C-alpha positions in Angstrom: 15.1 -45.9 9.7 12.8 -43.9 7.4 14.4 -40.9 5.8 13.7 -37.6 7.5 11.6 -35.2 5.5 13.7 -32.6 3.8 13.8 -29.3 5.7 12.5 -26.4 3.7 12.9 -22.9 5.0 9.8 -20.7 4.9 9.3 -18.6 1.8 10.7 -15.1 2.4 8.3 -12.3 1.9 9.3 -8.7 1.0 6.4 -6.4 1.9 6.2 -2.8 0.7 4.1 0.2 1.5 3.5 2.4 -1.5 3.0 6.1 -0.6 6.2 7.9 0.3 7.9 4.6 0.4 8.2 3.2 -3.2 6.3 6.3 -4.5 7.6 9.8 -4.0 4.2 11.2 -3.2 0.7 10.1 -2.0 -1.4 8.1 -4.4 -4.7 9.4 -3.0 -3.7 13.0 -3.1 -2.3 12.6 -6.7 -5.5 10.8 -7.7 -7.7 13.6 -6.4 -5.6 16.2 -8.2 -5.7 14.2 -11.4 -9.5 13.8 -11.4 -9.9 17.5 -10.8 -7.5 18.3 -13.6 -9.4 16.0 -15.9 -12.7 17.5 -15.0 -13.8 14.2 -13.6 -14.5 15.8 -10.2 -16.3 19.1 -9.6 -14.0 21.9 -8.5 -15.9 22.0 -5.2 -14.0 18.8 -4.3 -10.7 20.6 -4.1 -11.0 21.8 -0.6 -12.4 18.4 0.6 -9.4 16.6 -1.0 -7.0 18.9 0.8 -8.8 18.5 4.1 -8.7 14.7 3.8 -5.0 14.8 3.1 -4.3 17.1 6.0 -6.3 15.0 8.4 -4.5 11.8 7.4 -1.0 13.5 7.8 -2.0 14.8 11.2 -3.5 11.5 12.3 -6.8 13.2 13.2 -8.9 11.4 10.6 -10.2 7.9 11.5 -9.2 5.2 9.0 -12.8 4.5 8.0 -13.6 8.2 7.4 -10.4 8.6 5.3 -11.0 5.5 3.1 -14.7 6.4 2.8 -13.8 9.8 1.5 -11.6 8.5 -1.3 -14.1 5.8 -2.1 -16.8 8.5 -2.5 -14.8 10.1 -5.4 -15.7 7.0 -7.5 -19.4 6.8 -6.6 -21.6 5.9 -9.6 -18.7 5.1 -12.0 -18.1 1.8 -13.7 -14.9 -0.1 -13.9 -14.9 0.3 -17.7 -15.2 4.1 -17.6 -12.5 4.4 -15.0 -9.9 2.2 -16.7 -8.6 4.8 -19.3 -8.3 7.3 -16.4 -6.4 4.8 -14.3 -4.0 4.0 -17.1 -3.3 7.7 -17.7 -2.9 8.3 -14.0 -0.3 5.5 -13.8 1.7 6.7 -16.8 1.5 10.4 -16.1 1.5 10.7 -12.3 2.7 7.5 -10.7 5.5 5.9 -12.7 7.5 9.2 -13.0 7.5 9.4 -9.2 9.0 5.9 -8.6 12.7 6.7 -8.0 15.5 4.4 -9.3 16.4 3.5 -5.7 12.9 2.0 -5.3 13.3 0.0 -8.5 16.7 -1.2 -7.3 15.2 -2.2 -3.9 12.5 -4.3 -5.6 15.1 -5.9 -7.9 17.4 -6.9 -5.0 14.5 -8.8 -3.3 13.3 -10.3 -6.6 16.9 -11.5 -7.4 17.1 -13.0 -3.9 14.0 -15.1 -4.7 11.7 -13.3 -2.3 8.0 -13.0 -2.9 7.1 -9.3 -3.3 3.8 -8.0 -1.8 2.5 -4.5 -2.1 0.3 -3.7 0.9 -1.3 -0.2 0.8 -4.1 1.7 2.3 -5.1 3.2 -1.1 -7.9 1.4 -2.8 -7.7 -1.0 -5.7 -8.7 1.5 -8.3 -5.9 3.9 -7.4 -3.1 1.4 -6.7 -3.5 -2.0 -8.3 -2.1 -1.0 -11.7 1.0 0.3 -9.9 1.7 -3.1 -8.4 1.3 -4.7 -11.9 3.6 -2.1 -13.5 6.3 -2.7 -10.8 6.2 -6.4 -11.4 5.1 -7.1 -7.8 3.8 -10.6 -7.2 0.9 -10.0 -4.9 -1.3 -7.0 -4.0 -3.3 -6.0 -1.0 -5.2 -2.7 -0.9 -8.5 -1.3 0.4 -11.4 -2.9 -1.4 -14.4 -1.0 -2.8 -18.1 -2.0 -3.0 -19.6 -2.6 -6.4 -23.3 -2.9 -7.0 -24.8 -3.5 -10.5 -21.4 -2.9 -12.1 -20.8 0.5 -10.5 -18.9 1.7 -7.5 -21.1 2.7 -4.6 -18.7 5.1 -3.0 -18.2 2.7 0.0 -15.5 0.4 1.1 -15.8 -3.3 1.4 -14.3 -5.6 4.1 -11.4 -4.9 6.4 -9.5 -1.7 5.5 -5.9 -2.3 4.6 -4.7 0.3 7.0 -3.0 0.3 10.5 -4.0 -2.9 12.3 -6.1 -3.8 9.2 -2.8 -4.4 7.3 -1.8 -7.1 9.8 -5.3 -8.7 9.7 -5.5 -8.7 5.9 -2.0 -10.2 5.6 -2.8 -13.0 8.1 -5.9 -13.8 6.1 -3.8 -13.7 2.9 -1.3 -16.1 4.4 -4.1 -18.5 5.1 -5.4 -18.2 1.5 -1.9 -18.9 0.2 -1.4 -21.9 2.5 1.5 -20.2 4.2 2.3 -20.7 7.9 0.9 -18.2 10.4 4.5 -17.8 11.5 5.7 -16.5 8.2 5.6 -12.8 9.2 7.6 -13.3 12.3 10.1 -15.8 10.7 10.6 -14.7 7.1 9.1 -11.4 6.3 10.6 -7.9 5.8 8.4 -4.8 5.6 9.3 -1.3 4.2 7.3 1.7 5.2 7.6 5.5 5.9 4.5 5.9 8.1 3.6 5.7 11.8 0.3 4.2 10.5 2.3 1.1 9.7 3.7 0.6 13.2 1.5 -2.5 13.8 2.8 -4.4 10.7 6.4 -3.2 11.2 6.2 -4.6 14.7 4.9 -8.0 13.4 7.6 -8.8 10.9 11.1 -10.2 11.4 12.9 -7.4 9.4 11.2 -4.0 9.8 12.8 -1.3 7.7 11.6 2.3 7.8 12.1 4.3 4.6 12.4 8.1 4.7 10.2 7.9 7.8 7.9 10.5 9.2 9.1 12.0 12.5 7.0 9.8 14.8 8.1 6.6 13.0 11.7 7.7 12.9 11.6 8.2 16.7 10.1 4.8 17.2 12.6 3.2 14.9 15.5 4.7 16.7 14.2 3.4 20.1 13.6 -0.1 18.7 16.9 -0.3 16.7 15.2 -0.8 13.4 17.0 -0.1 10.1 16.4 3.3 8.6 16.7 3.6 4.8 17.1 6.8 2.8 16.2 6.7 -0.9 17.4 9.3 -3.4 14.2 10.9 -4.5 
C-alpha cells in the first residue's frame, strides 16, 4: 500500500490588536498629539482630533469617517518627509507605552512557534514601524492612497476595522496559501475593544485584554478568557 501523506497540523497564528491591547494608549490619538506638538498640524486641528477620539470611543463615528479623518492629517505629505517623524513617534511615544507584560505575551507565542500578526485599524504610517519594532511577523493595517508620491488624505481598499479585519485576514490567508479554516482551527486573537467582536468570534481562541465594558460583558457571556496586563 502506498504510504499515507504525513499529517501536518495547521500553522498556528497569534493575532494581536494594537491600541489598548499591546499598547497602553491609542496610536491615532498619540499621533495627533505628536503632530500638534511638532507643529506639523495647525493648532486648529486639536479640537477635531479630540472629537474624532471621542466619537470612536462612544461608537458614534462610522469606520470610514474615522479612518478618513486620520488619513486627512497626512494629506499632501510624502513618505520621505514623514519618515523622520514616524521614527521619533515610535521612539518617544509608542515604545515607552508597550508594557513588559505585552512583550512577554509576544515572546510566549514566538517561543511556541506561532506566526505573529498585528492587525490594527490604525493606518500604515502610524503603526507599521511598531510591528517591525516588536518583531511581529506580519502586519495588517488600514491602507492609504498615494498619488504622485504624496498621500491624498484618503484611505485605500477595505478598512482594517470591525468586519473589515475579518475580510482582510481572509484575503491575507489566501495570499499566504493558508487554508480558509485557519482562523477557526488554529488562530488566537487578543483585543480590548468591542469593535473587534467580529474577529474575536471568528477565531478558535479569543482572548480579551483589559476589555472595554461592552466587550467584557460579551466575553463573560461567551466564556472567553479575560487577560489583565500590568500597565
